[in-house]
KOLPA-414867 format. One record per residue (C-alpha): residue number from 1; x, y, z. Coordinates in pm, whole numbers. Example, Ala and Ser with C-alpha at 12.3 -4.5 7.8 and 13.67 -1.06 7.14 Angstrom:
<atoms>
@n 1, x 1230, y -450, z 780
@n 2, x 1367, y -106, z 714
</atoms>
This chain:
<atoms>
@n 1, x 13533, y 15356, z 8252
@n 2, x 13229, y 15300, z 8023
@n 3, x 13151, y 15671, z 8021
@n 4, x 13550, y 15753, z 7962
@n 5, x 13530, y 15520, z 7661
@n 6, x 13201, y 15644, z 7526
@n 7, x 13350, y 16016, z 7527
@n 8, x 13676, y 15902, z 7358
@n 9, x 13457, y 15739, z 7116
@n 10, x 13272, y 16075, z 7064
@n 11, x 13562, y 16272, z 7025
@n 12, x 13714, y 16023, z 6766
@n 13, x 13389, y 16053, z 6573
@n 14, x 13413, y 16431, z 6584
@n 15, x 13761, y 16445, z 6449
@n 16, x 13660, y 16192, z 6174
@n 17, x 13392, y 16403, z 6065
@n 18, x 13598, y 16727, z 6053
@n 19, x 13882, y 16529, z 5861
@n 20, x 13623, y 16410, z 5624
@n 21, x 13523, y 16757, z 5567
@n 22, x 13877, y 16892, z 5500
@n 23, x 13934, y 16634, z 5265
@n 24, x 13634, y 16683, z 5062
@n 25, x 13703, y 17056, z 5057
@n 26, x 14063, y 17009, z 4930
@n 27, x 13937, y 16766, z 4662
@n 28, x 13704, y 17023, z 4549
@n 29, x 13940, y 17316, z 4547
@n 30, x 14199, y 17081, z 4348
@n 31, x 13953, y 17119, z 4057
@n 32, x 13981, y 17488, z 4070
@n 33, x 14278, y 17549, z 3880
@n 34, x 14171, y 17402, z 3535
@n 35, x 13863, y 17625, z 3572
@n 36, x 14082, y 17936, z 3610
@n 37, x 14288, y 17818, z 3324
@n 38, x 13962, y 17852, z 3096
@n 39, x 13896, y 18212, z 3196
@n 40, x 14059, y 18314, z 2826
@n 41, x 13777, y 18073, z 2653
@n 42, x 13500, y 18229, z 2870
@n 43, x 13531, y 17948, z 3123
@n 44, x 13418, y 17700, z 2857
@n 45, x 13595, y 17363, z 2935
@n 46, x 13424, y 17110, z 2698
@n 47, x 13708, y 16862, z 2592
@n 48, x 13984, y 16981, z 2829
@n 49, x 14169, y 16660, z 2962
@n 50, x 14105, y 16587, z 3316
@n 51, x 14493, y 16624, z 3482
@n 52, x 14617, y 16450, z 3788
@n 53, x 14541, y 16708, z 4023
@n 54, x 14149, y 16655, z 3929
@n 55, x 14169, y 16287, z 3951
@n 56, x 14323, y 16301, z 4296
@n 57, x 14076, y 16555, z 4402
@n 58, x 13779, y 16319, z 4290
@n 59, x 13942, y 16047, z 4508
@n 60, x 13975, y 16272, z 4811
@n 61, x 13631, y 16348, z 4781
@n 62, x 13510, y 16002, z 4782
@n 63, x 13739, y 15900, z 5061
@n 64, x 13652, y 16235, z 5263
@n 65, x 13260, y 16142, z 5237
@n 66, x 13310, y 15803, z 5378
@n 67, x 13544, y 15929, z 5662
@n 68, x 13282, y 16197, z 5743
@n 69, x 12996, y 15930, z 5733
@n 70, x 13192, y 15708, z 5956
@n 71, x 13230, y 15996, z 6214
@n 72, x 12825, y 16038, z 6195
@n 73, x 12752, y 15676, z 6223
@n 74, x 12639, y 15584, z 6582
@n 75, x 12755, y 15282, z 6774
@n 76, x 12555, y 14987, z 6912
@n 77, x 12289, y 15100, z 6646
@n 78, x 12050, y 14747, z 6705
@n 79, x 12023, y 14824, z 7085
@n 80, x 11977, y 15200, z 7049
@n 81, x 11698, y 15130, z 6770
@n 82, x 11502, y 14906, z 7000
@n 83, x 11556, y 15142, z 7323
@n 84, x 11390, y 15437, z 7105
@n 85, x 11123, y 15207, z 6953
@n 86, x 10839, y 15337, z 7174
@n 87, x 10977, y 15683, z 7295
@n 88, x 10761, y 15960, z 7235
@n 89, x 10885, y 16313, z 7249
@n 90, x 10669, y 16619, z 7224
@n 91, x 10591, y 16970, z 7351
@n 92, x 10298, y 17040, z 7556
@n 93, x 9981, y 17126, z 7333
@n 94, x 9964, y 17501, z 7475
@n 95, x 10337, y 17583, z 7545
@n 96, x 10449, y 17916, z 7390
@n 97, x 10738, y 17959, z 7165
@n 98, x 11054, y 18039, z 7292
@n 99, x 11375, y 18214, z 7169
@n 100, x 11528, y 17831, z 7093
@n 101, x 11209, y 17766, z 6850
@n 102, x 11251, y 18084, z 6658
@n 103, x 11645, y 18022, z 6622
@n 104, x 11582, y 17633, z 6502
@n 105, x 11311, y 17793, z 6263
@n 106, x 11561, y 18043, z 6131
@n 107, x 11857, y 17793, z 6120
@n 108, x 11631, y 17551, z 5902
@n 109, x 11508, y 17822, z 5689
@n 110, x 11878, y 17877, z 5575
@n 111, x 11956, y 17513, z 5541
@n 112, x 11638, y 17462, z 5319
@n 113, x 11756, y 17767, z 5114
@n 114, x 12068, y 17581, z 5043
@n 115, x 11921, y 17268, z 4968
@n 116, x 11621, y 17397, z 4745
@n 117, x 11889, y 17624, z 4529
@n 118, x 12045, y 17303, z 4421
@n 119, x 11803, y 17174, z 4215
@n 120, x 11662, y 17513, z 4143
@n 121, x 11995, y 17613, z 3974
@n 122, x 11934, y 17337, z 3685
@n 123, x 11709, y 17551, z 3457
@n 124, x 11976, y 17839, z 3469
@n 125, x 12256, y 17631, z 3366
@n 126, x 12088, y 17467, z 3042
@n 127, x 12128, y 17765, z 2801
@n 128, x 12511, y 17746, z 2866
@n 129, x 12522, y 17352, z 2861
@n 130, x 12372, y 17351, z 2521
@n 131, x 12594, y 17614, z 2362
@n 132, x 12924, y 17481, z 2537
@n 133, x 12847, y 17101, z 2448
@n 134, x 12687, y 17163, z 2121
@n 135, x 12414, y 16910, z 2197
@n 136, x 12040, y 16958, z 2167
@n 137, x 11801, y 17011, z 2430
@n 138, x 11699, y 16670, z 2458
@n 139, x 12059, y 16535, z 2540
@n 140, x 12085, y 16811, z 2789
@n 141, x 11782, y 16708, z 2936
@n 142, x 11978, y 16414, z 3090
@n 143, x 12120, y 16627, z 3335
@n 144, x 11791, y 16730, z 3525
@n 145, x 11631, y 16391, z 3444
@n 146, x 11915, y 16219, z 3658
@n 147, x 11910, y 16499, z 3898
@n 148, x 11530, y 16439, z 3988
@n 149, x 11619, y 16059, z 3955
@n 150, x 11861, y 16131, z 4231
@n 151, x 11613, y 16319, z 4476
@n 152, x 11358, y 16029, z 4426
@n 153, x 11669, y 15819, z 4546
@n 154, x 11759, y 16032, z 4802
@n 155, x 11388, y 16081, z 4930
@n 156, x 11394, y 15708, z 4995
@n 157, x 11722, y 15683, z 5140
@n 158, x 11739, y 15978, z 5342
@n 159, x 11460, y 15868, z 5562
@n 160, x 11650, y 15552, z 5621
@n 161, x 11955, y 15767, z 5729
@n 162, x 11785, y 15994, z 5943
@n 163, x 11670, y 15697, z 6164
@n 164, x 12024, y 15537, z 6153
@n 165, x 12235, y 15868, z 6186
@n 166, x 11986, y 16112, z 6342
@n 167, x 11810, y 16430, z 6220
@n 168, x 12111, y 16635, z 6247
@n 169, x 12370, y 16409, z 6129
@n 170, x 12179, y 16328, z 5805
@n 171, x 12180, y 16723, z 5748
@n 172, x 12533, y 16742, z 5800
@n 173, x 12611, y 16423, z 5552
@n 174, x 12389, y 16614, z 5286
@n 175, x 12615, y 16921, z 5322
@n 176, x 12941, y 16710, z 5279
@n 177, x 12796, y 16591, z 4969
@n 178, x 12680, y 16901, z 4858
@n 179, x 13048, y 17043, z 4904
@n 180, x 13182, y 16732, z 4689
@n 181, x 12899, y 16771, z 4416
@n 182, x 13023, y 17120, z 4330
@n 183, x 13295, y 16972, z 4106
@n 184, x 12999, y 16942, z 3853
@n 185, x 13119, y 17313, z 3762
@n 186, x 13485, y 17155, z 3662
@n 187, x 13361, y 16873, z 3470
@n 188, x 13504, y 16880, z 3099
@n 189, x 13228, y 16614, z 2986
@n 190, x 12835, y 16602, z 2984
@n 191, x 12865, y 16256, z 3111
@n 192, x 13055, y 16366, z 3428
@n 193, x 12799, y 16626, z 3464
@n 194, x 12515, y 16400, z 3462
@n 195, x 12693, y 16154, z 3724
@n 196, x 12762, y 16463, z 3958
@n 197, x 12397, y 16569, z 3941
@n 198, x 12254, y 16260, z 4038
@n 199, x 12477, y 16255, z 4332
@n 200, x 12362, y 16623, z 4405
@n 201, x 11992, y 16536, z 4361
@n 202, x 12056, y 16227, z 4605
@n 203, x 12203, y 16461, z 4869
@n 204, x 11909, y 16703, z 4833
@n 205, x 11629, y 16472, z 4806
@n 206, x 11560, y 16398, z 5191
@n 207, x 11652, y 16746, z 5335
@n 208, x 11288, y 16865, z 5331
@n 209, x 11132, y 16565, z 5502
@n 210, x 11408, y 16527, z 5775
@n 211, x 11344, y 16920, z 5846
@n 212, x 10982, y 16834, z 5891
@n 213, x 11071, y 16547, z 6133
@n 214, x 11309, y 16779, z 6359
@n 215, x 11032, y 17052, z 6362
@n 216, x 10750, y 16822, z 6438
@n 217, x 10958, y 16701, z 6732
@n 218, x 11037, y 17023, z 6860
@n 219, x 10742, y 17272, z 6787
@n 220, x 10446, y 17275, z 7033
@n 221, x 10138, y 17129, z 6888
@n 222, x 9964, y 17436, z 6828
@n 223, x 10240, y 17596, z 6625
@n 224, x 10341, y 17296, z 6430
@n 225, x 10104, y 17360, z 6129
@n 226, x 10212, y 17719, z 6050
@n 227, x 10584, y 17668, z 6139
@n 228, x 10619, y 17389, z 5900
@n 229, x 10446, y 17590, z 5603
@n 230, x 10632, y 17880, z 5692
@n 231, x 11010, y 17704, z 5714
@n 232, x 10906, y 17503, z 5405
@n 233, x 10795, y 17806, z 5199
@n 234, x 11061, y 18041, z 5280
@n 235, x 11324, y 17766, z 5209
@n 236, x 11156, y 17704, z 4883
@n 237, x 11096, y 18059, z 4787
@n 238, x 11449, y 18159, z 4927
@n 239, x 11629, y 17875, z 4734
@n 240, x 11494, y 17964, z 4405
@n 241, x 11563, y 18345, z 4466
@n 242, x 11910, y 18271, z 4560
@n 243, x 11956, y 18060, z 4246
@n 244, x 11823, y 18309, z 4020
@n 245, x 12010, y 18574, z 4174
@n 246, x 12353, y 18396, z 4163
@n 247, x 12279, y 18325, z 3799
@n 248, x 12188, y 18694, z 3728
@n 249, x 12482, y 18852, z 3883
@n 250, x 12766, y 18572, z 3844
@n 251, x 12692, y 18403, z 3524
@n 252, x 12717, y 18676, z 3264
@n 253, x 13084, y 18684, z 3414
@n 254, x 13187, y 18339, z 3496
@n 255, x 12953, y 18124, z 3281
@n 256, x 12697, y 17866, z 3370
@n 257, x 12970, y 17666, z 3583
@n 258, x 12964, y 17906, z 3873
@n 259, x 12624, y 17769, z 3976
@n 260, x 12765, y 17428, z 4037
@n 261, x 13102, y 17579, z 4216
@n 262, x 12874, y 17794, z 4425
@n 263, x 12781, y 17451, z 4637
@n 264, x 13156, y 17485, z 4799
@n 265, x 13066, y 17802, z 5003
@n 266, x 12695, y 17711, z 5055
@n 267, x 12778, y 17335, z 5141
@n 268, x 13033, y 17447, z 5395
@n 269, x 12820, y 17720, z 5526
@n 270, x 12559, y 17447, z 5597
@n 271, x 12833, y 17230, z 5778
@n 272, x 12920, y 17503, z 6006
@n 273, x 12499, y 17568, z 6057
@n 274, x 12510, y 17201, z 6193
@n 275, x 12654, y 17355, z 6522
@n 276, x 12334, y 17552, z 6551
@n 277, x 12095, y 17244, z 6492
@n 278, x 11992, y 17056, z 6791
@n 279, x 12024, y 16677, z 6792
@n 280, x 11678, y 16480, z 6819
@n 281, x 11614, y 16438, z 7186
@n 282, x 11462, y 16080, z 7107
@n 283, x 11788, y 15986, z 6930
@n 284, x 11994, y 16097, z 7241
@n 285, x 11766, y 15937, z 7476
@n 286, x 11839, y 15610, z 7227
@n 287, x 12208, y 15660, z 7260
@n 288, x 12207, y 15667, z 7651
@n 289, x 12306, y 16036, z 7645
@n 290, x 12030, y 16122, z 7869
@n 291, x 12166, y 16467, z 8023
@n 292, x 12220, y 16599, z 7652
@n 293, x 11836, y 16491, z 7600
@n 294, x 11760, y 16647, z 7893
@n 295, x 11917, y 16995, z 7804
@n 296, x 11741, y 16951, z 7445
@n 297, x 11392, y 16922, z 7600
@n 298, x 11444, y 17167, z 7866
@n 299, x 11566, y 17427, z 7591
@n 300, x 11256, y 17357, z 7371
@n 301, x 11002, y 17260, z 7662
@n 302, x 10981, y 16913, z 7571
@n 303, x 10889, y 16595, z 7753
@n 304, x 10969, y 16240, z 7680
@n 305, x 10696, y 15942, z 7726
@n 306, x 10641, y 15586, z 7651
@n 307, x 10398, y 15503, z 7384
@n 308, x 10051, y 15405, z 7557
@n 309, x 9845, y 15371, z 7245
@n 310, x 9788, y 15045, z 7000
@n 311, x 9622, y 15013, z 6668
@n 312, x 9330, y 14815, z 6638
@n 313, x 9050, y 14717, z 6380
@n 314, x 9065, y 14602, z 6027
@n 315, x 9187, y 14942, z 5898
@n 316, x 9509, y 14951, z 6066
@n 317, x 9751, y 14890, z 5802
@n 318, x 9566, y 15009, z 5472
@n 319, x 9387, y 15306, z 5321
@n 320, x 8989, y 15219, z 5288
@n 321, x 8705, y 15404, z 5189
@n 322, x 8635, y 15637, z 4895
@n 323, x 8714, y 15947, z 5099
@n 324, x 9075, y 15842, z 5219
@n 325, x 9139, y 15718, z 4848
@n 326, x 9011, y 16050, z 4693
@n 327, x 9208, y 16234, z 4932
@n 328, x 9501, y 16055, z 4834
@n 329, x 9425, y 16098, z 4449
@n 330, x 9364, y 16478, z 4511
@n 331, x 9712, y 16534, z 4666
@n 332, x 9910, y 16294, z 4459
@n 333, x 9788, y 16481, z 4140
@n 334, x 9852, y 16820, z 4304
@n 335, x 10188, y 16719, z 4387
@n 336, x 10224, y 16583, z 4031
@n 337, x 10115, y 16898, z 3860
@n 338, x 10351, y 17088, z 4089
@n 339, x 10635, y 16884, z 3973
@n 340, x 10511, y 16951, z 3588
@n 341, x 10536, y 17325, z 3655
@n 342, x 10835, y 17355, z 3876
@n 343, x 11068, y 17104, z 3720
@n 344, x 10930, y 17101, z 3363
@n 345, x 10799, y 17442, z 3239
@n 346, x 10980, y 17653, z 3488
@n 347, x 11287, y 17468, z 3460
@n 348, x 11311, y 17523, z 3078
@n 349, x 11157, y 17896, z 3103
@n 350, x 11509, y 18064, z 3100
@n 351, x 11599, y 17881, z 2784
@n 352, x 11284, y 17934, z 2631
@n 353, x 11306, y 18338, z 2707
@n 354, x 11629, y 18340, z 2577
@n 355, x 11516, y 18168, z 2238
@n 356, x 11254, y 18445, z 2212
@n 357, x 11536, y 18715, z 2206
@n 358, x 11570, y 18781, z 2609
@n 359, x 11926, y 18766, z 2749
@n 360, x 12033, y 18521, z 2989
@n 361, x 12108, y 18825, z 3247
@n 362, x 11757, y 18992, z 3175
@n 363, x 11582, y 18617, z 3189
@n 364, x 11743, y 18532, z 3523
@n 365, x 11657, y 18877, z 3682
@n 366, x 11319, y 18841, z 3593
@n 367, x 11313, y 18512, z 3781
@n 368, x 11470, y 18632, z 4043
@n 369, x 11233, y 18954, z 4083
@n 370, x 10940, y 18696, z 4069
@n 371, x 11082, y 18483, z 4347
@n 372, x 11124, y 18812, z 4571
@n 373, x 10756, y 18865, z 4500
@n 374, x 10671, y 18531, z 4642
@n 375, x 10806, y 18589, z 4957
@n 376, x 10505, y 18763, z 5103
@n 377, x 10314, y 18464, z 4970
@n 378, x 10493, y 18240, z 5206
@n 379, x 10378, y 18436, z 5502
@n 380, x 10018, y 18471, z 5369
@n 381, x 10027, y 18076, z 5316
@n 382, x 10140, y 18009, z 5672
@n 383, x 9859, y 18275, z 5805
@n 384, x 9592, y 18132, z 5579
@n 385, x 9685, y 17767, z 5678
@n 386, x 9684, y 17849, z 6046
@n 387, x 9407, y 18095, z 6112
@n 388, x 9153, y 18042, z 5792
@n 389, x 9146, y 17695, z 5681
@n 390, x 9406, y 17408, z 5572
@n 391, x 9197, y 17271, z 5306
@n 392, x 9104, y 17608, z 5107
@n 393, x 9451, y 17752, z 5160
@n 394, x 9591, y 17485, z 4941
@n 395, x 9297, y 17505, z 4696
@n 396, x 9394, y 17896, z 4668
@n 397, x 9746, y 17818, z 4576
@n 398, x 9633, y 17560, z 4328
@n 399, x 9406, y 17841, z 4177
@n 400, x 9698, y 18087, z 4167
@n 401, x 9910, y 17828, z 3968
@n 402, x 9610, y 17765, z 3733
@n 403, x 9597, y 18134, z 3660
@n 404, x 9948, y 18166, z 3569
@n 405, x 9943, y 17871, z 3328
@n 406, x 9651, y 18034, z 3156
@n 407, x 9844, y 18359, z 3121
@n 408, x 10124, y 18182, z 2978
@n 409, x 9911, y 18023, z 2733
@n 410, x 9767, y 18378, z 2628
@n 411, x 10136, y 18483, z 2611
@n 412, x 10232, y 18227, z 2375
@n 413, x 9911, y 18267, z 2164
@n 414, x 9975, y 18667, z 2160
@n 415, x 10330, y 18621, z 2050
@n 416, x 10443, y 18933, z 2262
@n 417, x 10364, y 19097, z 2585
@n 418, x 10555, y 19090, z 2931
@n 419, x 10608, y 18756, z 3106
@n 420, x 10634, y 18920, z 3433
@n 421, x 10272, y 18852, z 3565
@n 422, x 10252, y 18499, z 3415
@n 423, x 10607, y 18409, z 3608
@n 424, x 10515, y 18575, z 3906
@n 425, x 10189, y 18397, z 3964
@n 426, x 10350, y 18063, z 3875
@n 427, x 10637, y 18094, z 4140
@n 428, x 10381, y 18250, z 4396
@n 429, x 10136, y 17945, z 4347
@n 430, x 10379, y 17662, z 4315
@n 431, x 10576, y 17804, z 4626
@n 432, x 10230, y 17809, z 4806
@n 433, x 10165, y 17439, z 4707
@n 434, x 10506, y 17301, z 4784
@n 435, x 10483, y 17484, z 5146
@n 436, x 10136, y 17354, z 5199
@n 437, x 10082, y 17019, z 5035
@n 438, x 10318, y 16779, z 5254
@n 439, x 10205, y 16932, z 5591
@n 440, x 9857, y 16896, z 5481
@n 441, x 9909, y 16545, z 5384
@n 442, x 10069, y 16443, z 5720
@n 443, x 9752, y 16607, z 5910
@n 444, x 9512, y 16433, z 5659
@n 445, x 9569, y 16054, z 5712
@n 446, x 9556, y 15804, z 5979
@n 447, x 9856, y 15737, z 6175
@n 448, x 9915, y 15384, z 6054
@n 449, x 9934, y 15503, z 5693
@n 450, x 10047, y 15861, z 5762
@n 451, x 10415, y 15814, z 5675
@n 452, x 10355, y 15645, z 5345
@n 453, x 10108, y 15846, z 5252
@n 454, x 10290, y 16150, z 5278
@n 455, x 10597, y 16003, z 5123
@n 456, x 10385, y 15876, z 4823
@n 457, x 10285, y 16252, z 4799
@n 458, x 10645, y 16373, z 4831
@n 459, x 10752, y 16117, z 4548
@n 460, x 10479, y 16246, z 4332
@n 461, x 10642, y 16586, z 4319
@n 462, x 10974, y 16457, z 4206
@n 463, x 10731, y 16225, z 3935
@n 464, x 10621, y 16518, z 3761
@n 465, x 10973, y 16656, z 3658
@n 466, x 11083, y 16315, z 3570
@n 467, x 10769, y 16284, z 3338
@n 468, x 10849, y 16645, z 3194
@n 469, x 11224, y 16572, z 3133
@n 470, x 11151, y 16227, z 3010
@n 471, x 10931, y 16379, z 2746
@n 472, x 11205, y 16616, z 2613
@n 473, x 11467, y 16323, z 2636
@n 474, x 11224, y 16127, z 2376
@n 475, x 11230, y 16423, z 2158
@n 476, x 10892, y 16549, z 2212
@n 477, x 10949, y 16919, z 2217
@n 478, x 10674, y 17153, z 2333
@n 479, x 10634, y 17505, z 2316
@n 480, x 10561, y 17708, z 2626
@n 481, x 10200, y 17760, z 2551
@n 482, x 10168, y 17368, z 2476
@n 483, x 10334, y 17271, z 2810
@n 484, x 10101, y 17513, z 2998
@n 485, x 9810, y 17374, z 2823
@n 486, x 9922, y 16995, z 2905
@n 487, x 9989, y 17086, z 3276
@n 488, x 9654, y 17278, z 3308
@n 489, x 9457, y 16973, z 3287
@n 490, x 9600, y 16782, z 3591
@n 491, x 9615, y 17109, z 3780
@n 492, x 9233, y 17195, z 3743
@n 493, x 9152, y 16818, z 3820
@n 494, x 9349, y 16850, z 4123
@n 495, x 9149, y 17181, z 4225
@n 496, x 8837, y 17026, z 4190
@n 497, x 8938, y 16711, z 4392
@n 498, x 9077, y 16895, z 4687
@n 499, x 8756, y 17097, z 4686
@n 500, x 8559, y 16767, z 4719
@n 501, x 8774, y 16519, z 4902
@n 502, x 8996, y 16754, z 5111
@n 503, x 8914, y 16784, z 5478
@n 504, x 8955, y 17044, z 5728
@n 505, x 9239, y 17000, z 5983
@n 506, x 9275, y 17345, z 6149
@n 507, x 9277, y 17312, z 6516
@n 508, x 9239, y 16947, z 6533
@n 509, x 9427, y 16709, z 6743
@n 510, x 9586, y 16436, z 6461
@n 511, x 9483, y 16192, z 6722
@n 512, x 9096, y 16273, z 6654
@n 513, x 9146, y 16169, z 6303
@n 514, x 9289, y 15848, z 6408
@n 515, x 8981, y 15778, z 6640
@n 516, x 8706, y 15876, z 6368
@n 517, x 8873, y 15595, z 6169
@n 518, x 8864, y 15369, z 6451
@n 519, x 9238, y 15294, z 6469
@n 520, x 9349, y 15378, z 6821
@n 521, x 9278, y 15188, z 7129
@n 522, x 9426, y 15268, z 7460
@n 523, x 9675, y 14984, z 7583
@n 524, x 9522, y 14786, z 7856
</atoms>
């Protein structure tokens, strides 16, 4: 009888999620007639009144998101979390990759491309916003500022959601929010754009950590490092390429708003991809769905065991020692520098190029072509990380970013020249950094502080963007040359610190790191 009730409950949950998705989609579609009406005005909607259909659509989006979240919410939560507390799911160290592993990696790359292209689109909307709303750059800076603030919020919130809802469910909830926030492209006022961008950032903020968590549980240990770098790197490069490509093709025809409305088809694509993403075996075991968990583990060659180690010693709860603090400082400054480049210099680059006489289409195409160049770099980063050196592969990517900054400074000082090489180096270097820095952080700290240290490094990537946008909002307008000079200082410092404090982790069992720090003792 209990099994029947559980099955009925699961069916009701699925239908609730489907109904929520349909409601959100209808709510977004209700905004499209107003967008179509603005065609004769070049799709400029500033100052247009919001009609009843748009307001009703917004209500449907809110209601649909809540219903979808209810459908994803597990039952008997406290008992399930207690049951899963000491379950460890992992593949054997020497297991080979199967078709299931490659399929999972491919699906997660597509998911990350969709995730990354949302914040990556910010820079391509800025020139259009400045023109349509007739406001200065410092005012429009509120859009990326609140979007990045949303990603910081999402980074914290999504970790909790992944624990409560499960890995797969948290990805699906992100997708539903992506669909809903696509109405940003039909908002007639800048204030509504700011609010919607905050929600979009909150949805995007936690996707990458959740992806890493899911891959780490499904991938054999000896394939974990390069697979994390490859999936994260391809997702980052692909997201930027998708954003710049859509801008180059569609923005000259439909204006900047099409970049937000594109969230509708891409978000729905992510929802459909959810059928190909397996749920965490640990999460299934905690819910008592043993047969499903066993099927997932058989598919990925994993096994479930009960934890048999405990943490001992005075260093069990905190970072101690100059080396660990130096390592944390090195990776934090590296992440901060990446945020300053990616959400500062590169975010404003399309507007700066337009101001220097380039057309919107030319600047977007330049960035798209540069992102295409970055694709081979991701494979190179994964190869270097797994076959050469984890420490020095990160150092190489920092050095490439530093070289790009130097060339941007030279371009500004010369007053002319091609921006292709500087932009290409910046995109190659920064995508290499973001592909490597989080996996390297996860491998570089003892178990008891690993999550907090990695989370801190991830937060620093967003903090760099907040600093960059905060300067603009404060009215501190910097040229490309001045911006590159400012970012060169922490970038060069991070290169020195990584070279000095970084530790080689290639080929090492992470448990050896804990043993080196006296933090693991076997349970008696």
